[in-house]
GUTIBA-13496 format. One record per residue (C-alpha): x, y, z. Coordinates in steps of 0.1 Angstrom, whole numbers, padded with zeros to 4 digits, always signed. Each point is the difference from the previous one (the first is absolute). Layout:
GUTIBA-13496
XYZ/...
This chain:
GUTIBA-13496
-0001+0000+0001/+0015+0034-0012/-0015+0028+0017/+0016+0026-0024/-0018-0019-0029/-0032-0003+0019/+0002+0041+0005/+0010+0003-0034/-0032-0018-0014/-0023+0015+0027/+0010+0038-0006/-0002-0006-0040/-0036-0016+0006/-0007+0030+0024/+0011+0026-0026/-0022-0018-0027/-0027+0001+0024/+0000+0037+0008/-0001+0007-0036/-0030-0019-0006/-0031+0025+0004/-0024-0031+0008/+0024-0009+0027/+0000+0034+0016/-0036+0000-0002/-0005-0034+0017/+0026+0002+0027/+0001+0036+0007/-0031+0020-0011/-0026-0023+0009/+0014-0008+0036/+0005+0038+0006/-0031+0014-0018/-0028-0026-0007/+0001-0018+0033/-0005+0027+0022/-0022+0017-0022/-0024-0028+0000/-0001-0006+0035/-0003+0035+0009/-0029+0002-0027/-0018-0032+0014/+0000+0014+0034/-0010+0033-0008/-0029-0015-0026/-0012-0020+0030/+0001+0032+0025/-0021+0019-0027/-0025-0030-0006/-0006-0007+0036/-0007+0039+0006/-0022-0002-0027/-0020-0027+0014/-0004+0015+0034/-0011+0032-0017/-0028-0016-0022/-0035+0001+0012/-0010-0034-0005/-0038-0012-0011/-0019-0021+0025/-0033-0016-0003/-0020-0002+0034/-0027-0028+0005/-0026+0004+0027/+0009+0038+0003/-0037+0009+0001/-0003-0015+0037/+0032+0019+0012/+0000+0036-0009/+0021+0012+0028/+0028-0025-0006/-0002+0009-0037/+0002+0038+0010/+0030-0010+0026/+0017-0016-0031/-0003+0027-0024/+0014+0023+0026/+0028-0019+0014/+0012-0020-0032/+0009+0015-0033/-0022-0023-0025/-0026+0005-0024/-0031-0022+0003/-0016-0012-0030/-0037-0013-0005/-0005-0039+0003/+0002-0021-0029/-0003-0038-0009/+0032-0004-0017/+0021+0013+0029/+0025-0029+0001/+0007+0002-0039/+0006+0040+0008/+0026-0009+0027/+0017-0024-0023/+0000+0026-0028/+0017+0024+0024/-0031+0024-0005/-0010-0006+0035/+0024-0001+0028/-0021-0016+0028/-0034-0008+0011/-0015+0001+0038/-0027-0022+0008/-0017+0016+0031/-0021-0025+0020/-0037+0007+0000/-0008+0022+0030/+0037+0007+0007/-0005+0035+0015/-0026-0012+0023/+0019-0031+0010/+0030+0024+0011/-0023+0018+0024/-0017-0030+0013/+0024-0031+0000/+0027-0017-0017/-0003+0006-0038/+0007-0024-0026/+0034+0001-0019/+0005+0025-0027/+0013-0017-0033/+0026+0018-0024/+0003-0012-0035/+0035+0009-0018/+0024-0012-0027/+0028-0015+0016/+0034+0010-0012/-0012+0032-0017/+0017+0028+0017/-0030+0024-0003/-0026-0023+0012/+0023-0009+0029/+0003+0036+0011/-0038+0005-0001/-0004-0034+0021/+0025+0013+0026/-0017+0036+0004/-0034-0017+0002/+0013-0029+0028/+0015+0028+0019/-0033+0020+0001/-0020-0029+0009/+0025-0011+0028/-0001+0036+0014/-0040-0001-0001/+0001-0031+0019/+0026+0016+0029/-0024+0032+0001/-0032-0021+0002/+0013-0019+0029/+0012+0031+0020/-0033+0017-0007/-0017-0032+0017/+0022-0001+0028/-0004+0037+0007/-0038-0008-0002/+0003-0025+0025/+0021+0020+0024/+0034-0018-0009/+0031+0016-0012/+0004+0004-0034/+0036-0010+0002/-0013-0037+0006/-0009-0002-0037/+0041+0002-0008/+0014-0006+0035/+0038+0003-0017/+0018+0007-0031/+0029-0019-0015/+0031+0019-0010/+0026-0012-0021/+0037+0013+0003/+0031-0013-0018/+0029-0008+0017/+0023-0015-0026/+0030+0026-0008/-0002+0016-0037/+0025-0020-0014/-0019-0032+0009/-0031+0016-0013/+0020+0006-0034/+0014-0035-0001/-0034-0015+0003/-0014+0020-0028/+0030-0001-0023/+0014-0032+0012/-0020-0021-0025/-0001+0024-0031/+0036+0012+0002/+0015-0035-0003/-0023-0008-0029/+0008+0031-0019/+0038-0006+0007/-0001-0034-0013/-0021+0010-0034/+0026+0029-0005/+0028-0020+0004/-0013-0027-0024/-0011+0026-0027/+0033+0019+0002/+0019-0029-0011/-0023-0011-0027/+0012+0028-0028/+0038-0002+0007/-0003-0039-0002/-0017-0004-0032/+0021+0024-0016/+0033-0013+0011/-0009-0035-0012/-0028-0002-0026/+0004+0035-0010/+0036-0006-0009/-0008-0033-0018/-0026+0021-0020/+0024+0026-0009/+0030-0024-0007/+0025+0015+0024/-0002-0033+0022/+0028-0014-0022/+0022+0028-0002/+0000+0001+0041/+0007-0039+0002/+0029+0004-0024/+0020+0022+0022/+0025-0014+0022/-0018+0005+0032/-0011-0034+0018/-0037-0008-0004/-0005+0000+0038/+0013+0036+0003/-0024+0010-0031/-0031-0015+0019/+0008+0015+0034/+0006+0034-0015/-0034-0001-0019/-0017-0015+0031/+0017+0030+0021/-0018+0025-0024/-0035-0019+0005/+0005+0002+0037/+0006+0036-0003/-0032+0005-0018/-0019-0020+0025/+0016+0018+0030/-0002+0034-0015/-0037-0001-0011/-0008-0010+0035/+0022+0027+0015/-0012+0028-0021/-0037-0010+0006/+0003+0001+0036/+0016+0032-0001/-0023+0016-0020/-0030-0014+0018/+0011+0008+0034/+0009+0036-0010/-0038-0001-0018/-0017-0013+0031/+0018+0024+0025/-0009+0028-0019/-0035-0009-0008/-0002-0008+0038/+0012+0036+0008/-0028+0012-0023/-0030-0015+0021/-0017+0015+0029/+0014-0009+0034/-0030-0019+0009/+0000-0021-0034/+0037-0008+0003/+0004-0034+0017/+0025-0001+0030/+0022-0024-0014/+0036-0008-0012/+0026-0029-0010/+0031-0007+0019/+0031+0006-0020/+0017-0030+0013/-0031-0022-0012/+0002+0017-0035/+0040-0007+0001/-0010-0035+0009/-0021-0004-0029/+0025+0011-0025/+0025-0021+0015/-0023-0031-0004/-0009+0010-0035/+0035-0003-0015/+0003-0039-0001/-0035+0000-0014/+0009+0025-0027/+0028-0022-0009/-0023-0030-0005/-0026+0021-0022/+0030+0015-0023/+0017-0034-0005/-0033-0020-0004/-0013+0025-0027/+0035+0001-0017/-0002-0037-0004/-0035-0002-0011/+0008+0026-0026/+0031-0019-0013/-0022-0026-0015/-0016+0025-0023/+0009+0010-0035/-0015+0033-0001/-0012+0027+0024/-0036-0005-0007/+0003-0038+0007/+0020+0008+0033/-0028+0025+0010/-0024-0034-0003/+0019-0020+0020/+0008+0026+0028/-0035+0018+0002/-0018-0030+0016/+0027-0002+0027/-0014+0031+0017/-0031-0021+0012/+0025-0025+0016/+0014+0029+0019/-0033+0019+0008/-0018-0032+0014/+0024-0005+0031/+0003+0038+0007/-0038+0002+0002/-0002-0029+0024/+0022+0017+0022/-0023+0030+0004/-0029-0021+0008/-0012+0001+0036/+0008-0030+0023/+0032-0011-0022/+0027+0005+0029/+0038-0008-0007/+0012-0033+0011/+0029-0026-0007/-0018-0014-0029/-0009+0031-0016/+0032+0014+0005/+0012-0023-0027/-0023+0007-0027/+0015+0028-0024/-0017+0034-0002/-0027-0010+0025/+0029-0001+0027/+0011+0033-0013/-0037+0015+0004/-0007-0012+0036/+0036+0011+0017/-0002+0034-0017/-0035+0002+0015/+0014-0009+0034/+0032+0025-0002/-0023+0028-0012/-0023-0004+0030/+0031+0000+0023/+0003-0038+0007/+0032-0017-0006/+0002-0037+0000/+0036-0004-0004/+0000-0038-0005/-0023+0003-0027/+0015+0029-0017/+0033-0020-0002/-0019-0030-0014/-0018+0021-0025/+0034+0021-0008/+0018-0034-0005/-0025-0019-0018/-0005+0028-0023/+0038+0003-0007/+0002-0039-0008/-0030+0006-0025/+0018+0029-0017/+0032-0018-0001/-0016-0032-0019/-0019+0026-0024/+0035+0017-0009/+0018-0033-0001/-0027-0012-0026/+0003+0031-0019/+0037-0003-0008/-0005-0037-0009/-0029+0008-0024/+0023+0030-0015/+0028-0026-0005/-0023-0023-0021/+0001+0004-0037/-0035-0015-0003/-0013+0028+0018/+0017+0029-0011/-0002-0010-0036/-0038-0020+0001/-0013-0005-0033/
């Protein structure tokens, strides 16, 4: 192994890559601009839509309202709703999103409130539809409050304290430090994003340095040089690894800056009190290194078998589903890190990163995961070197 030759091949490939506009777009522009723009755009859009839903006056159809004029009057006064006339096709209207909810008041509901226990009020809504759910929640709050106020009025009539209707309140207070809150929120999402970025960042360089060179006819020229093939493949591999790590690092930096800036523009009450421990983030970056080596080596090896860039894309693109599946499993609730999961590639990274970002450091699992990831990466890199030395792979016909 000649490190000078490896460095020469690496610098040659790096120079060629930086001259390629497609590389600049995929490795620099996309991570720095597109990823944070999309993330902030999605968050901003969701906030705008949420505010729009809250500001809307939902349409409500009341059944049995004639027997309860006082209840209907209170509803109109306290809740922002538009009451529409009764119709036989109310279920279809809710399904068509022309009507948000329908409310069935029991017969003689208002009289029953004054004399005894009234039957239940039924609210019909469209499950999964945001505007219908918002209207449902408003009406549920109104009828719950009406129930408490009715109970208080009865107690006062019988000479009892009104507080008996609600003898105590339940208060909630968060005791977790901000970094644990941030780790719990971002602990599943951040490793997932890092894994995807590391994979996608390695795709274009790997395809271009293997199938792309075959297609351009420059692979033969490089193989005719006096440089050992192992040095050539290691130099190319380092370029692929650079693409993987740079895409991940640039995306994280730009997204962090964007999120911090976006958070500073929010009102103080709207901004959540949370942070991510710097040591947790550093731990994630350290754990991702062998996995990035694994991705780079595997993609490089697979792309070697292709005769053209387009063919290599057809080989590599389905691999993204193999990467996403264990990363998604790591986000699911109830999946916790153990010795068995610590040996599963990608899943182990997702689980341990979630723990570290939450401030939990299982050093035995961390060592096992880092060690196993290094073994997997070493095997993949060894396979890449062997495939590059096979003539039937390089010059496949």
